[in-house]
C-alpha positions as CSV (number, residue, x, y, z in Angstrom):
1,X,-4.7,66.9,15.7
2,X,-2.3,65.9,18.9
3,X,-2.5,68.6,21.9
4,X,1.0,68.7,21.6
5,X,1.2,69.9,18.1
6,X,-1.6,72.7,18.6
7,X,0.6,73.6,21.7
8,X,3.3,73.9,19.7
9,X,1.6,76.1,17.7
10,X,0.5,78.3,20.3
11,X,3.5,78.4,21.5
12,X,5.5,79.8,18.1
13,X,3.1,82.4,17.7
14,X,3.5,83.6,21.3
15,X,7.5,83.3,20.4
16,X,7.6,85.0,17.4
17,X,5.7,87.8,18.7
18,X,7.4,88.2,21.9
19,X,10.7,88.1,19.7
20,X,9.3,90.9,17.9
21,X,8.9,93.1,20.9
22,X,11.8,92.2,21.9
23,X,13.4,93.4,18.5
24,X,11.1,96.7,18.7
25,X,12.5,97.4,22.6
26,X,16.4,96.4,21.7
27,X,16.1,99.0,19.0
28,X,14.1,101.4,20.8
29,X,16.8,101.1,23.5
30,X,19.8,101.6,21.4
31,X,18.5,104.6,19.7
32,X,17.3,106.0,23.5
33,X,21.6,105.1,24.5
34,X,22.7,106.8,21.7
35,X,20.8,109.8,22.6
36,X,21.6,109.5,26.3
37,X,25.5,109.8,24.7
38,X,24.9,112.9,22.6
39,X,23.3,114.6,25.5
40,X,26.0,113.8,27.4
41,X,28.4,115.4,25.0
42,X,26.4,117.9,24.5
43,X,26.1,118.5,28.6
44,X,29.9,118.7,28.4
45,X,30.2,121.3,25.8
46,X,27.4,123.7,27.3
47,X,30.0,123.3,30.5
48,X,33.2,123.9,28.7
49,X,31.1,127.1,26.9
50,X,30.3,128.5,30.4
51,X,33.8,127.9,32.3
52,X,35.4,129.3,28.9
53,X,33.2,132.5,29.5
54,X,34.1,132.7,33.4
55,X,38.0,132.4,32.1
56,X,37.8,134.4,29.9
57,X,36.9,137.4,32.0
58,X,38.7,136.3,34.9
59,X,41.6,136.5,32.4
60,X,40.9,139.6,31.1
61,X,40.5,141.3,34.9
62,X,44.1,139.3,35.8
63,X,45.8,138.0,33.0
64,X,46.6,135.2,35.0
65,X,48.9,132.1,32.7
66,X,47.2,129.5,34.9
67,X,44.1,130.8,33.3
68,X,45.7,131.2,30.0
69,X,46.2,127.2,29.8
70,X,42.6,126.3,31.8
71,X,41.2,128.3,28.7
72,X,43.5,126.5,26.1
73,X,42.3,122.9,28.1
74,X,38.4,124.1,28.1
75,X,39.0,125.1,23.8
76,X,40.5,121.7,22.9
77,X,37.5,119.9,24.9
78,X,34.9,121.4,23.4
79,X,36.3,121.0,20.0
80,X,36.9,117.1,20.8
81,X,32.8,117.2,22.2
82,X,31.8,119.2,19.0
83,X,33.8,116.9,16.8
84,X,32.2,113.7,18.1
85,X,28.8,115.1,17.8
86,X,29.1,116.6,14.5
87,X,30.6,112.5,13.3
88,X,26.9,111.5,14.8
89,X,25.0,114.2,12.4
90,X,23.1,112.8,9.3
91,X,24.8,114.3,6.1
92,X,21.7,114.9,4.6
93,X,20.3,117.0,7.8
94,X,20.3,120.6,7.1
95,X,18.9,121.5,10.8
96,X,21.7,120.2,12.5
97,X,22.2,122.4,15.4
98,X,26.0,120.8,16.0
99,X,26.9,122.2,13.0
100,X,26.1,125.8,13.8
101,X,27.5,125.3,17.3
102,X,30.6,124.4,15.7
103,X,30.7,127.2,13.2
104,X,30.7,129.9,16.5
105,X,33.3,127.4,17.7
106,X,35.6,128.1,15.3
107,X,35.1,132.0,15.4
108,X,35.0,131.5,19.6
109,X,38.4,129.5,18.8
110,X,40.1,132.7,16.8
111,X,38.8,135.6,19.3
112,X,39.8,133.3,22.0
113,X,43.5,133.1,20.2
114,X,43.5,136.5,19.5
115,X,42.7,137.4,23.6
116,X,45.8,134.8,24.2
117,X,48.1,136.6,22.6
118,X,50.5,139.1,24.6
119,X,49.8,141.9,23.0
120,X,45.4,141.6,23.4
121,X,45.1,140.4,26.8
122,X,43.0,143.7,27.8
123,X,41.2,144.5,24.7
124,X,37.5,145.3,25.9
125,X,36.5,145.2,22.3
126,X,37.5,142.3,21.6
127,X,36.0,141.1,25.3
128,X,32.7,142.3,23.9
129,X,32.4,140.3,20.6
130,X,33.7,136.7,22.8
131,X,30.6,137.6,25.3
132,X,28.4,137.6,22.7
133,X,29.7,134.4,20.8
134,X,29.5,132.7,24.3
135,X,25.6,133.7,24.5
136,X,25.4,132.7,20.9
137,X,26.7,129.0,21.7
138,X,24.7,129.2,24.7
139,X,21.2,129.7,23.1
140,X,22.1,126.9,20.5
141,X,22.9,124.6,22.8
142,X,19.3,125.2,24.1
143,X,17.7,125.1,20.4
144,X,19.5,121.7,20.2
145,X,18.2,120.1,23.5
146,X,14.4,121.4,22.5
147,X,15.0,119.3,19.1
148,X,16.9,116.5,20.9
149,X,13.7,116.3,23.3
150,X,11.2,116.3,20.6
151,X,13.0,113.7,18.8
152,X,13.2,111.7,22.1
153,X,9.0,111.9,22.0
154,X,8.9,110.9,18.9
155,X,10.9,107.8,19.7
156,X,8.9,107.3,22.3
157,X,5.8,107.1,20.6
158,X,6.6,105.1,17.8
159,X,8.2,101.9,20.1
160,X,4.3,102.4,22.3
161,X,2.5,102.1,19.0
162,X,4.8,99.2,17.5
163,X,4.5,97.5,21.3
164,X,0.9,97.7,21.5
165,X,0.3,96.6,17.6
166,X,2.2,93.7,18.7
167,X,0.5,93.0,22.0
168,X,-2.9,93.0,20.4
169,X,-2.0,90.8,18.0
170,X,-0.3,88.3,19.9
171,X,-4.0,88.7,22.4
172,X,-5.9,88.4,18.9
173,X,-4.0,84.8,17.7
174,X,-4.3,83.1,21.3
175,X,-7.5,83.9,21.7
176,X,-8.3,82.4,18.3
177,X,-6.0,79.3,18.9
178,X,-7.4,78.9,22.6
179,X,-10.8,78.7,21.7
180,X,-9.8,75.1,19.5
181,X,-7.7,73.9,22.5
182,X,-10.2,74.6,25.2
183,X,-13.1,72.2,24.8
184,X,-10.3,68.9,24.9
185,X,-8.6,70.4,27.4
186,X,-11.1,71.7,30.1
187,X,-13.0,68.2,29.5
188,X,-9.6,66.1,29.7
189,X,-8.3,67.7,32.7
190,X,-11.9,68.1,34.3
191,X,-11.6,64.3,34.0
192,X,-8.3,63.3,34.9
193,X,-8.7,65.8,38.4
194,X,-11.6,64.2,39.4
195,X,-10.3,60.8,39.2
196,X,-7.2,61.9,40.7
197,X,-8.8,63.7,43.5
198,X,-11.3,60.4,44.5
199,X,-7.6,58.1,44.2
200,X,-5.9,60.3,46.7
201,X,-9.0,60.4,49.0
202,X,-8.3,56.8,49.0
203,X,-11.0,55.2,46.4
204,X,-7.7,53.1,45.0
205,X,-10.9,50.8,43.2
206,X,-11.5,54.2,40.9
207,X,-10.9,54.1,37.1
208,X,-10.3,57.3,35.2
209,X,-11.9,57.0,31.8
210,X,-10.0,56.5,29.2
211,X,-11.4,58.7,26.1
212,X,-9.5,59.5,23.0
213,X,-6.3,58.6,22.0
214,X,-4.3,61.8,22.4
215,X,-2.2,62.7,25.1
216,X,-4.8,63.0,27.6
217,X,-6.0,59.7,26.9
218,X,-2.8,58.5,27.3
219,X,-2.1,59.8,30.5
220,X,-5.5,58.6,31.8
221,X,-4.5,55.1,31.3
222,X,-0.9,55.3,32.9
223,X,-2.9,56.7,35.9
224,X,-5.1,53.7,36.0
225,X,-2.1,51.5,35.6
226,X,0.0,53.4,38.3
227,X,-3.2,53.3,40.6
228,X,-3.2,49.2,40.0
229,X,0.2,48.6,40.9
230,X,-0.3,50.9,43.9
231,X,-2.6,48.9,45.4
232,X,-0.5,45.8,45.0
233,X,2.6,47.4,47.0
234,X,1.3,50.0,49.6
235,X,1.5,48.1,52.9
236,X,4.9,47.5,52.2
237,X,6.3,51.4,50.7
238,X,5.2,53.0,53.0
239,X,7.1,51.6,55.7
240,X,10.3,51.8,53.1
241,X,10.0,55.1,51.7
242,X,9.0,56.6,55.0
243,X,12.4,56.6,56.1
244,X,14.6,56.4,53.1
245,X,16.5,59.5,54.6
246,X,18.7,57.0,56.6
247,X,19.9,53.8,56.7
248,X,16.8,50.8,56.0
249,X,16.7,47.2,55.8
250,X,14.0,44.8,55.6
251,X,14.7,41.4,57.0
252,X,13.8,38.1,56.7
253,X,14.8,36.1,60.0
254,X,18.1,38.4,59.7
255,X,18.5,37.7,56.0
256,X,18.8,41.3,54.0
257,X,15.8,40.8,51.7
258,X,16.1,45.0,50.7
259,X,18.5,47.7,51.4
260,X,18.4,51.6,50.4
261,X,21.0,53.5,49.1
262,X,21.9,54.7,52.3
263,X,23.4,51.7,53.3
264,X,26.3,51.6,51.0
265,X,27.0,55.6,52.4
266,X,27.1,53.8,55.7
267,X,28.7,51.0,55.7
268,X,30.6,50.8,52.2
269,X,28.9,47.5,51.0
270,X,27.1,48.0,47.4
271,X,23.7,47.2,47.5
272,X,24.0,44.2,45.5
273,X,26.6,42.9,48.1
274,X,24.0,43.0,51.1
275,X,21.1,41.3,49.3
276,X,20.1,38.0,50.3
277,X,23.3,38.1,53.3
278,X,22.8,37.8,56.8
279,X,23.5,40.8,58.8
280,X,25.9,39.4,60.8
281,X,28.4,41.1,58.0
282,X,27.7,44.3,59.7
283,X,28.6,43.4,63.1
284,X,32.0,43.6,64.6
285,X,31.8,39.6,65.6
286,X,29.6,36.8,66.4
287,X,29.7,37.4,69.8
288,X,27.8,41.0,69.1
289,X,25.8,39.6,66.4
290,X,23.9,37.3,68.5
291,X,23.5,39.8,71.3
292,X,22.0,42.1,69.1
293,X,19.3,39.5,68.3
294,X,18.8,38.4,71.7
295,X,18.3,41.7,72.7
296,X,16.4,42.8,70.1
297,X,13.8,40.1,68.5
298,X,12.3,39.2,72.0
299,X,11.5,42.7,72.4
300,X,9.9,42.6,68.8
301,X,7.9,39.9,69.4
302,X,6.1,42.0,72.8
303,X,6.0,45.8,71.2
304,X,5.9,47.0,68.1
305,X,9.1,48.9,68.4
306,X,12.3,48.3,69.7
307,X,15.5,50.7,69.8
308,X,19.2,50.1,70.3
309,X,22.3,51.1,70.0
310,X,25.4,49.1,69.0
311,X,28.8,49.1,67.5
312,X,28.8,48.0,64.0
313,X,31.4,47.2,61.3
314,X,32.2,49.0,57.9
315,X,33.1,46.8,54.7
316,X,36.9,48.2,55.5
317,X,36.6,47.2,58.8
318,X,35.8,50.6,60.5
319,X,33.8,50.8,63.7
320,X,31.0,52.8,63.8
321,X,28.1,53.7,66.6
322,X,24.3,52.8,64.7
323,X,21.2,53.9,66.4
324,X,18.9,50.9,65.1
325,X,15.1,51.2,65.5
326,X,13.1,48.4,64.4
327,X,9.3,47.4,63.8
328,X,8.0,44.6,62.6
329,X,5.8,44.1,59.6
330,X,3.0,42.4,61.8
331,X,3.6,43.3,65.0
332,X,4.4,40.5,67.4
333,X,5.3,38.4,64.7
334,X,8.5,39.3,63.5
335,X,9.4,36.2,61.8
336,X,6.9,37.8,59.2
337,X,9.6,40.6,58.9
338,X,11.1,43.5,60.0
339,X,11.7,47.0,58.9
340,X,14.8,48.4,60.5
341,X,16.4,51.9,60.6
342,X,20.0,52.4,60.9
343,X,21.2,56.0,61.7
344,X,25.1,56.7,62.6
345,X,25.6,58.5,65.6
346,X,29.6,57.7,65.5
347,X,30.1,61.8,65.2
348,X,27.3,62.7,67.7
349,X,29.5,59.8,70.0
350,X,32.5,61.6,69.5
351,X,31.4,64.9,70.4
352,X,30.0,63.6,73.4
353,X,33.3,62.2,74.4
354,X,35.0,65.7,73.3
355,X,32.9,67.4,75.4
356,X,33.7,65.2,78.2
357,X,37.3,65.5,77.8
358,X,37.0,69.5,77.6
359,X,35.6,69.3,81.2
360,X,37.7,66.9,82.6
361,X,40.7,69.3,81.5
362,X,38.8,72.5,82.5
363,X,38.7,70.5,86.1
364,X,42.2,69.8,85.8
365,X,43.4,73.3,85.1
366,X,41.4,74.3,88.1
367,X,43.0,72.1,90.2
368,X,46.5,72.9,88.2
369,X,46.1,76.4,89.0
370,X,45.2,75.8,92.4
371,X,48.4,74.1,93.5
372,X,50.2,76.3,91.3
373,X,49.7,78.8,93.1
374,X,50.1,77.8,96.3
375,X,53.6,76.2,95.1
376,X,54.3,79.5,94.0
377,X,53.8,81.1,97.2
378,X,55.9,78.5,98.7
379,X,58.2,79.3,96.5
380,X,58.7,83.2,97.0
381,X,59.1,82.4,101.1
382,X,61.9,79.7,100.1
383,X,63.6,82.6,97.7
384,X,63.3,84.6,100.7
385,X,65.1,82.9,102.7
386,X,67.6,81.4,100.6
387,X,68.3,85.3,99.7
388,X,68.7,86.4,103.7
389,X,70.9,83.2,104.4
390,X,73.3,84.5,101.2
391,X,73.5,87.9,103.3
392,X,74.6,86.4,106.5
393,X,77.7,84.0,104.9
394,X,80.8,85.1,102.7
395,X,80.8,84.1,99.0
396,X,83.4,82.0,99.8
397,X,81.9,80.0,101.8
398,X,81.1,76.4,100.5
399,X,77.3,76.7,102.0
400,X,77.1,80.1,99.4
401,X,77.7,77.6,96.6
402,X,75.0,75.1,97.7
403,X,72.9,78.4,98.5
404,X,73.5,79.8,95.2
405,X,72.6,76.7,93.2
406,X,69.4,76.3,95.4
407,X,68.3,79.4,94.5
408,X,68.6,78.7,90.5
409,X,66.7,75.5,91.0
410,X,63.6,77.5,93.1
411,X,63.7,80.5,90.6
412,X,63.5,77.5,87.3
413,X,60.3,75.9,89.9
414,X,58.6,79.6,89.7
415,X,59.1,80.2,86.6
416,X,57.2,76.2,86.1
417,X,54.9,77.0,88.3
418,X,54.2,80.4,86.1
419,X,54.0,78.4,83.1
420,X,51.6,76.0,84.8
421,X,49.8,78.9,86.0
422,X,48.9,80.4,82.5
423,X,48.3,77.0,81.3
424,X,45.7,76.6,83.8
425,X,43.7,79.9,83.2
426,X,43.2,79.1,79.4
427,X,46.7,81.3,78.2
428,X,50.3,81.7,77.5
429,X,53.0,82.8,80.1
430,X,55.3,84.5,77.2
431,X,54.7,84.3,73.5
432,X,57.7,84.6,71.4
433,X,58.6,84.4,68.2
434,X,61.0,81.9,66.9
435,X,62.9,79.6,64.4
436,X,62.1,76.3,66.2
437,X,64.8,74.0,65.6
438,X,67.0,74.9,68.2
439,X,64.3,74.1,70.5
440,X,63.7,70.9,68.9
441,X,67.6,70.5,69.3
442,X,67.4,70.7,72.8
443,X,64.0,69.2,73.6
444,X,65.2,65.9,71.9
445,X,69.0,65.8,73.7
446,X,67.3,66.7,77.2
447,X,65.3,62.9,76.8
448,X,68.1,61.6,74.6
449,X,71.2,61.3,76.9
450,X,72.1,58.3,78.4
451,X,69.5,56.2,76.3
452,X,70.8,52.8,75.5
453,X,70.4,51.1,72.3
454,X,68.7,54.6,71.3
455,X,69.7,55.6,67.2
456,X,68.8,59.0,67.0
457,X,68.0,60.9,63.4
458,X,67.0,64.6,63.3
459,X,66.4,66.1,60.2
460,X,65.2,69.5,60.7
461,X,64.8,71.7,57.1
462,X,66.8,74.7,56.9
463,X,63.7,76.6,55.6
464,X,61.3,76.5,58.6
465,X,59.3,79.5,58.5
466,X,58.8,81.8,61.9
467,X,56.2,80.0,65.1
468,X,54.6,82.4,67.6
469,X,54.9,79.9,70.7
470,X,55.2,79.7,74.3
471,X,58.6,78.5,74.4
472,X,58.4,76.4,77.5
473,X,55.2,75.0,76.6
474,X,56.3,74.1,73.3
475,X,59.7,72.6,74.6
476,X,57.3,70.4,77.1
477,X,55.7,69.1,74.2
478,X,58.2,67.8,72.3
479,X,60.0,66.5,75.7
480,X,57.1,64.3,76.0
481,X,56.7,63.0,72.7
482,X,60.4,62.3,72.8
483,X,59.8,60.4,75.8
484,X,57.0,58.6,74.5
485,X,58.9,57.2,71.8
486,X,61.9,56.3,73.6
487,X,59.3,54.5,76.3
488,X,57.9,52.5,73.2
489,X,60.9,51.0,72.5
490,X,63.0,49.8,76.0
491,X,65.3,47.4,73.7
492,X,66.2,50.0,72.0
493,X,65.6,51.1,68.3
494,X,65.8,53.8,65.9
495,X,64.0,57.4,66.6
496,X,63.2,59.8,64.0
497,X,62.5,63.3,64.3
498,X,62.2,65.9,61.3
499,X,60.6,69.3,60.7
500,X,59.5,70.8,58.1
501,X,57.2,73.2,56.1
502,X,53.9,72.3,54.9
503,X,51.2,74.0,53.2
504,X,47.5,72.9,54.3
505,X,45.2,73.4,51.1
506,X,41.2,74.1,51.9
507,X,39.4,71.0,52.2
508,X,42.5,68.8,53.5
509,X,41.2,66.1,55.6
510,X,43.2,67.1,58.7
511,X,41.1,70.3,60.3
512,X,43.5,73.1,60.5
513,X,42.4,76.6,58.7
514,X,44.7,76.8,55.2
515,X,47.8,78.3,55.2
516,X,51.8,77.5,55.6
517,X,52.9,75.1,58.5
518,X,55.6,73.9,60.6
519,X,55.5,70.3,60.8
520,X,57.3,68.6,63.6
521,X,57.0,64.7,63.2
522,X,58.4,61.8,66.3
523,X,58.3,58.6,64.5
524,X,59.5,55.5,66.6
525,X,60.2,51.6,66.3
526,X,58.0,50.4,69.1
527,X,55.3,47.8,69.1
528,X,52.5,50.6,67.4
529,X,49.2,51.6,68.5
530,X,45.8,49.0,68.1
531,X,43.1,50.5,66.2
532,X,40.7,50.0,69.5
533,X,42.9,52.4,71.7
534,X,44.1,54.8,69.4
535,X,40.9,57.0,69.2
536,X,41.3,57.4,72.8
537,X,44.9,58.2,73.0
538,X,44.2,62.1,73.9
539,X,42.0,61.3,76.3
540,X,42.4,62.5,80.1
541,X,43.4,60.0,82.4
542,X,43.7,57.6,79.6
543,X,47.3,55.7,79.5
544,X,48.5,52.2,78.9
545,X,50.7,52.1,81.6
546,X,50.5,51.5,84.8
547,X,49.3,54.1,86.9
548,X,51.6,55.7,89.6
549,X,53.9,58.7,90.6
550,X,56.7,57.4,88.4
551,X,54.6,55.9,85.6
552,X,51.8,56.7,83.8
553,X,48.9,59.3,84.8
554,X,47.2,59.6,81.3
555,X,47.9,63.5,81.1
556,X,50.8,63.9,79.2
557,X,49.2,63.3,75.5
558,X,46.1,65.1,76.6
559,X,47.9,68.4,77.8
560,X,50.1,68.5,74.8
561,X,46.9,68.5,72.3
562,X,45.6,71.2,74.3
563,X,48.3,73.4,74.3
564,X,48.7,72.7,70.1
565,X,45.5,73.5,69.7
566,X,45.7,76.9,71.9
567,X,48.6,77.7,69.3
568,X,46.3,77.4,66.6
569,X,48.0,73.7,65.6
570,X,46.8,70.3,65.8
571,X,48.0,66.9,66.5
572,X,47.6,63.9,64.5
573,X,49.2,60.3,65.0
574,X,49.5,57.1,62.6
575,X,50.2,54.0,63.9
576,X,49.4,50.0,63.6
577,X,50.6,47.3,66.3
578,X,54.1,45.9,65.3
579,X,54.7,49.0,63.1
580,X,55.7,51.9,65.7
581,X,53.9,54.9,65.7
582,X,54.5,58.6,64.3
583,X,53.2,61.6,66.1
584,X,52.7,65.2,63.9
585,X,52.5,68.6,65.3
586,X,51.3,71.5,63.3
587,X,52.5,75.2,64.2
588,X,51.0,77.8,62.2
589,X,54.0,80.0,60.7
590,X,53.6,83.3,61.6
591,X,55.9,85.3,59.0
């Protein structure tokens, strides 16, 4: 008999026994739940009886209508609970205490009916009779509790006996059946265990005796075949399988002999597309491919490991930073084959760049805050002197008008420095809840006025939500994006500025919290932005324009990005060379 047949027989008997045990326990649990439900209802009857006793005495003393109504409610509740309990009584059970309590309840109900009538609310004889009835009901409830406890105890004893009988039967049958299995299993598993231990200790030449044609014999044969195969591939597989968590390549003369599945995730190529091909396909150009080989292979010829970080290219053309660790199958002889471990470190590089960007912005904020404070002090002195000068000349004087214009200009400058101080300290000068359509129009018109050859299209949705922003900072962002778009079209072109409501769903590609947003888009028809510099356009001090006081300082987009992020939003950009650029600003809706 096959071992699995024997085990199936044991399992069937065990399962049957456990099933019967479960049925017994389920029946017992159901009966216990029923008893507990009855106990809960009899407790309610006891409570109603006690409360009616108290209320009846109070009614005899005070005759309150409120107590009279409470007596009726309690009497009805007690009647409902007794009716439910009586429906559960076995018709053949002559000692069902619920029926006796029900009879007393009917008598008590008649007495309470007389008591609650207007003519008998002070009858002392009736009160005495009712007190006796209350006591009779309480006594019968106690008697019912005693009978209920006895039934519960008897039920528990019956369940215990049934479970013990089933467990004894299970133990006996298992002992008998396992006796027949023990010889074959103990001997067979003993041979397997000792053989596996010898193989694990390094004795790869050991073979497990193949005794019998049952499952243990087949298993011993499989172990022997596996061990033989293991001896053939052990040297190659140790390195490959040890690094399976990242991209792994086995190369000969820079031709891909084997690639693990992680290469598909990193580079987008199917494994079949890589096998037999040159690693040149993974580099941005031939120059970088040759340079990596010139750096790596002479080093591998002299040392066991070589490490380098290079930019590599995915199938879709995207460049990724990759950390390469190479090792020859035979140290010092890379021509015999090399194993390369590839780790995508693009995210780490981006994080490092982001940290550097934040540090640059912090330094810029400190510098800007210091300068703004100094300018603010100068503005206060100038404003004070202008005010004093205005006091010395009549308002009809032409000089008075000049001073007034200068005062307005200085006041605007003071507001600007206040916003700059607030920005440098990480805050806002003044937050307001606005519908941004008018602000967008004002900011765009301030930059497009007088622009030659410009076609402006405004598409602002009427149902834009309310956003809570620093008006000055948001206006500065829209102005800068508009100015950049105009400068990208020196010969003129179409500028499209739109605003709409958008809902960001969980898991969306953009890194924003799910919710409602106002999206402001600024689209131009300029020369576009190359894929190489697109990731850097929000970096501080990065600019494609010549640096200078009236040209580019590389801070505009970086400040815009920082302002929008402080408002809980984000800026994204889409562009292709020759196809213009579209900047999209997302601001969370506050209403």
